[in-house]
C-alpha positions as CSV (number, residue, x, y, z in Angstrom):
1,M,55.0,18.3,-38.4
2,L,57.1,16.7,-36.2
3,R,56.5,19.0,-33.2
4,K,52.3,18.3,-33.9
5,L,53.0,15.0,-33.5
6,L,55.0,14.8,-30.2
7,L,52.2,17.5,-28.4
8,T,49.6,14.8,-29.8
9,A,51.3,12.1,-28.1
10,A,52.1,13.8,-25.0
11,I,47.8,14.6,-24.7
12,V,47.5,10.7,-25.4
13,A,49.8,9.7,-22.5
14,L,48.0,12.3,-20.2
15,A,44.9,11.8,-20.8
16,A,45.6,7.3,-20.6
17,P,44.7,5.8,-17.4
18,A,48.1,5.6,-14.9
19,N,46.6,2.6,-13.7
20,A,46.6,0.8,-16.5
21,E,48.9,-1.9,-16.5
22,W,48.7,-2.4,-12.6
23,P,50.3,-4.2,-11.3
24,E,53.9,-3.1,-12.1
25,K,55.8,-3.6,-9.2
26,P,55.4,-5.8,-5.9
27,I,52.5,-5.3,-3.6
28,E,53.1,-5.8,0.2
29,L,49.7,-7.9,1.6
30,I,49.8,-6.7,5.5
31,V,48.9,-9.3,8.0
32,A,48.2,-7.2,11.6
33,Y,48.9,-10.6,13.2
34,S,52.0,-12.7,14.3
35,P,53.4,-15.5,12.4
36,G,51.9,-18.9,12.9
37,G,48.0,-17.8,13.6
38,G,45.1,-18.1,11.4
39,T,45.4,-14.5,9.3
40,D,49.1,-15.5,8.3
41,V,47.6,-18.8,7.4
42,T,45.0,-17.4,5.0
43,A,47.6,-14.9,3.8
44,R,50.4,-17.1,2.9
45,T,47.9,-19.5,1.4
46,L,46.6,-16.5,-0.8
47,Q,49.5,-15.3,-1.8
48,P,51.0,-17.9,-4.9
49,L,47.5,-18.1,-6.4
50,L,46.9,-14.1,-6.2
51,E,50.3,-13.6,-7.6
52,K,49.5,-16.1,-10.8
53,Q,46.1,-13.8,-10.9
54,L,47.6,-10.5,-10.9
55,G,51.2,-11.3,-12.4
56,Q,53.1,-10.0,-10.2
57,S,54.8,-10.6,-6.4
58,V,52.9,-10.6,-3.3
59,V,55.1,-10.0,-0.3
60,V,53.4,-11.1,3.0
61,V,54.8,-8.5,5.8
62,N,53.2,-9.0,9.5
63,R,53.0,-5.9,11.7
64,P,51.2,-7.5,15.1
65,G,50.5,-5.6,17.8
66,A,47.5,-4.0,19.9
67,A,45.2,-6.7,19.2
68,G,45.5,-5.9,15.4
69,E,45.5,-2.2,15.7
70,V,49.2,-1.7,14.5
71,G,48.9,-3.9,11.1
72,L,45.1,-1.9,10.6
73,T,46.8,1.3,10.8
74,S,49.6,0.6,8.4
75,L,47.7,-0.4,5.9
76,A,44.7,2.6,6.7
77,K,47.5,4.9,6.1
78,A,49.4,3.4,3.5
79,D,49.4,5.4,0.8
80,P,46.7,4.4,-1.6
81,D,48.6,3.5,-4.9
82,G,47.3,-0.3,-5.1
83,Y,50.7,-1.4,-3.9
84,T,50.0,-1.9,-0.2
85,M,46.6,-4.0,0.9
86,G,46.1,-6.2,3.9
87,I,44.4,-9.3,5.1
88,L,41.2,-7.5,7.1
89,N,39.8,-8.9,10.3
90,L,35.9,-8.8,11.2
91,P,35.4,-8.0,14.2
92,P,39.0,-6.7,15.2
93,M,38.7,-3.9,12.3
94,L,35.4,-3.0,13.8
95,T,35.8,-3.0,17.3
96,I,39.3,-1.8,17.5
97,P,37.6,2.1,16.4
98,I,34.3,1.1,18.8
99,T,36.9,0.6,22.1
100,K,39.2,3.0,21.8
101,D,40.8,6.3,20.1
102,A,42.2,4.2,17.9
103,S,44.7,5.5,15.3
104,F,42.3,4.6,11.9
105,K,38.8,4.8,11.4
106,V,36.9,2.1,9.5
107,S,36.0,4.5,6.7
108,D,39.8,4.6,6.4
109,I,40.3,1.0,4.8
110,L,38.4,0.0,1.5
111,P,37.0,-3.3,1.5
112,V,37.6,-5.7,-1.6
113,A,36.6,-9.5,-1.1
114,N,36.3,-11.4,1.9
115,L,37.4,-15.1,1.9
116,V,36.9,-17.5,4.7
117,R,35.5,-17.5,7.4
118,D,36.5,-19.5,11.1
119,P,34.6,-20.1,13.6
120,S,36.1,-19.0,17.0
121,A,36.5,-22.3,19.3
122,I,37.7,-23.2,22.5
123,S,40.5,-25.3,23.8
124,V,42.3,-26.8,26.7
125,P,45.8,-28.4,27.2
126,A,45.6,-32.4,26.4
127,D,46.2,-33.1,30.3
128,S,43.2,-30.9,31.0
129,P,40.7,-31.9,33.8
130,F,38.1,-30.4,31.3
131,K,36.3,-32.9,29.1
132,T,33.4,-31.2,27.6
133,I,32.6,-27.1,28.0
134,G,30.0,-28.5,30.7
135,D,33.5,-29.1,32.6
136,L,34.6,-25.9,32.3
137,V,31.8,-24.1,33.4
138,A,31.1,-26.3,36.0
139,Y,34.2,-25.4,37.7
140,A,34.3,-21.6,36.5
141,K,30.9,-21.5,38.6
142,E,32.7,-23.0,41.7
143,N,36.0,-21.1,41.0
144,P,34.7,-17.1,39.7
145,G,38.0,-16.0,37.7
146,A,39.9,-19.1,38.5
147,V,40.1,-20.7,34.7
148,T,42.2,-18.1,32.8
149,I,41.6,-17.9,28.9
150,G,44.2,-16.8,26.7
151,T,43.2,-15.1,22.9
152,T,44.5,-12.8,20.5
153,G,43.7,-9.6,22.2
154,V,40.5,-7.2,23.5
155,G,37.7,-6.8,20.9
156,T,39.1,-9.9,18.8
157,D,36.5,-12.8,17.4
158,D,38.1,-14.8,20.3
159,H,37.5,-12.5,23.1
160,L,34.1,-11.7,22.2
161,A,33.5,-15.4,21.7
162,M,34.6,-16.0,25.4
163,R,33.4,-12.8,26.7
164,Y,29.8,-13.8,25.6
165,L,29.5,-17.5,26.5
166,A,31.0,-16.1,29.8
167,E,27.6,-14.3,30.1
168,A,25.6,-17.1,29.0
169,A,26.5,-19.3,31.2
170,G,26.7,-17.3,34.4
171,I,30.7,-17.0,35.3
172,K,33.5,-15.5,35.1
173,L,36.8,-16.2,33.4
174,T,40.1,-14.8,33.6
175,H,41.0,-13.0,30.4
176,V,45.0,-13.5,28.7
177,P,45.3,-11.5,26.1
178,F,48.4,-12.3,23.4
179,A,49.7,-10.5,20.3
180,G,48.5,-13.4,18.3
181,A,47.3,-17.2,17.7
182,G,50.7,-19.1,18.0
183,L,51.5,-17.3,21.1
184,A,48.0,-17.6,22.7
185,R,48.5,-21.9,21.1
186,T,51.8,-21.9,22.8
187,A,50.7,-20.5,26.1
188,L,48.2,-23.6,26.0
189,I,50.2,-26.1,25.1
190,G,52.4,-25.2,27.5
191,G,49.8,-25.2,30.6
192,H,50.2,-21.5,31.1
193,V,46.3,-20.7,30.6
194,S,43.3,-23.0,31.6
195,G,41.9,-22.5,28.5
196,A,42.2,-20.5,25.1
197,A,40.3,-19.0,22.2
198,L,41.2,-19.7,18.8
199,N,40.0,-20.4,15.9
200,L,39.0,-23.5,14.7
201,G,41.2,-23.9,12.1
202,E,43.7,-22.2,14.8
203,A,43.4,-25.0,16.8
204,M,42.7,-28.3,14.9
205,P,46.5,-29.3,14.2
206,A,47.4,-29.0,17.4
207,A,44.3,-31.0,18.5
208,T,45.1,-33.6,15.9
209,E,48.3,-34.1,16.9
210,G,47.0,-34.5,20.2
211,R,48.6,-31.5,21.7
212,I,45.5,-29.7,22.9
213,R,40.9,-30.5,22.9
214,V,38.6,-28.6,21.2
215,L,35.8,-28.4,23.8
216,A,33.3,-26.8,21.4
217,Q,33.4,-24.4,18.8
218,F,31.0,-21.2,18.3
219,G,30.1,-22.1,14.6
220,D,26.3,-21.8,14.1
221,R,26.5,-26.1,12.8
222,P,29.3,-28.5,12.8
223,S,32.3,-28.0,10.8
224,P,32.8,-30.0,7.7
225,F,36.1,-30.3,8.5
226,A,35.8,-30.9,12.0
227,P,32.3,-32.7,12.2
228,D,33.2,-34.2,16.0
229,V,33.3,-31.1,17.8
230,P,30.2,-29.9,18.9
231,T,29.0,-26.2,19.1
232,V,28.8,-24.3,22.0
233,Q,25.1,-24.2,20.8
234,S,24.5,-27.7,21.3
235,S,25.6,-27.6,24.7
236,G,23.1,-25.0,25.3
237,Y,24.5,-21.5,25.2
238,D,23.4,-19.4,22.2
239,V,26.6,-17.8,21.4
240,H,27.9,-17.8,18.0
241,M,31.1,-16.2,17.0
242,F,33.4,-16.0,13.8
243,S,36.7,-14.6,12.4
244,E,35.9,-13.6,8.6
245,R,38.9,-12.5,6.7
246,G,39.0,-11.0,3.9
247,I,40.8,-8.7,2.0
248,G,41.1,-4.2,1.0
249,F,43.1,-1.6,0.2
250,P,43.6,1.9,1.9
251,A,41.2,4.1,1.2
252,G,41.2,6.2,-1.8
253,V,42.5,3.4,-4.3
254,D,41.5,3.7,-8.1
255,P,38.1,2.0,-8.0
256,K,40.1,-0.1,-11.8
257,I,42.3,-1.1,-9.1
258,A,39.9,-2.7,-6.4
259,E,37.9,-4.0,-9.3
260,K,40.9,-5.8,-10.7
261,L,41.7,-6.7,-7.2
262,A,38.3,-8.0,-6.6
263,A,38.2,-10.2,-9.9
264,A,41.6,-11.6,-8.8
265,V,40.1,-12.5,-5.2
266,K,37.7,-14.4,-6.7
267,A,39.6,-16.4,-9.1
268,V,41.4,-17.3,-5.8
269,A,38.1,-18.3,-4.2
270,E,37.5,-20.5,-6.9
271,D,40.0,-22.5,-7.4
272,E,40.2,-26.2,-6.5
273,S,43.6,-25.8,-4.6
274,F,42.8,-22.9,-2.3
275,N,39.6,-24.7,-1.3
276,I,41.3,-28.1,-0.8
277,R,44.2,-26.2,1.0
278,N,41.7,-23.9,3.3
279,G,39.9,-27.8,4.1
280,E,43.3,-29.2,5.4
281,R,43.8,-26.1,7.5
282,F,40.2,-26.7,8.9
283,T,38.7,-23.6,7.4
284,E,36.0,-22.4,5.5
285,V,36.3,-20.8,2.3
286,N,33.3,-17.8,2.0
287,Y,34.0,-15.5,-0.7
288,M,32.4,-12.3,-0.6
289,P,32.4,-9.8,-3.8
290,T,32.8,-6.0,-2.9
291,A,29.1,-4.8,-2.8
292,E,28.1,-7.8,-0.4
293,F,31.2,-7.4,1.5
294,Q,30.7,-3.5,2.3
295,A,27.6,-4.4,3.5
296,R,28.4,-7.2,5.6
297,V,30.7,-4.4,7.5
298,R,28.5,-2.0,7.8
299,D,26.2,-4.3,9.4
300,L,28.9,-5.8,12.1
301,N,30.3,-2.2,12.4
302,A,26.3,-1.5,13.5
303,G,25.9,-4.2,15.8
304,Y,28.9,-4.4,17.7
305,Q,28.3,-0.4,18.2
306,A,24.8,-1.4,19.7
307,M,26.9,-4.0,22.2
308,W,29.6,-2.1,23.0
309,D,26.9,0.8,24.2
310,A,25.0,-2.2,25.9
311,S,27.6,-3.6,27.8
312,P,31.2,-2.8,27.1
313,W,33.5,-5.2,26.9
314,K,37.4,-5.3,28.4
């Protein structure tokens, strides 16, 4: 009888899902950029609230390099056991594999939910002679290549925003890529570049302190958090660009784990404190559930591939 009971217990144990109690240990949250940038701020704002929802520690791990490729590769190649997740940055997650033989593919990553969106913006040092985007464009037309613009790397939303602005305005700008927004902002404040393309949430804290001036932002409407910053479109250039930041796993994670994370992220996005903290950082909460986020990834990927095929950027 005892032997029969033990055998029955063993069969039940084998039949039980291994992930029933996920998460049972701390989870790594990979950030593909350096500390101090918008992605890092999003992760650290998310961290305590996600810990509360999951009942487990979430450890933010910064892995910057190659305009996000290093961190995204770390995520893509991680064990799909549910204990490594990452902030997914659009467009870099999509543009990196388009522009080169990258060490990861978009299909290596499972998008779970989007969290925020943050429009790109163009800023200059506080003592810059450029008071408006029109001033910068006029100078760049007369002095091709003389205006240097710092960004967070090739293929990022910041880089593409400046590329398409230059194209729309008929000017030549000199691209100066950095490993993250914190480094680009430091160079901007120090006057080492003429301007920088940073997300609005990355630029506005320094602007409110009087250290830089935000000339315009690339959103499709004025930001509720910075209503005095004009859109690029209002200056006559039909260019829109956002950083969209979501969360995902390596492909192959058990669907039940992904569903549990999606529910936790939804709860965080609806949390009043999360919305308040993002508002204080000039960043808009823009939650998308799994199906919608994955459709967004597919649509953007097709669009960026078409853009690259038509006119490669560098």
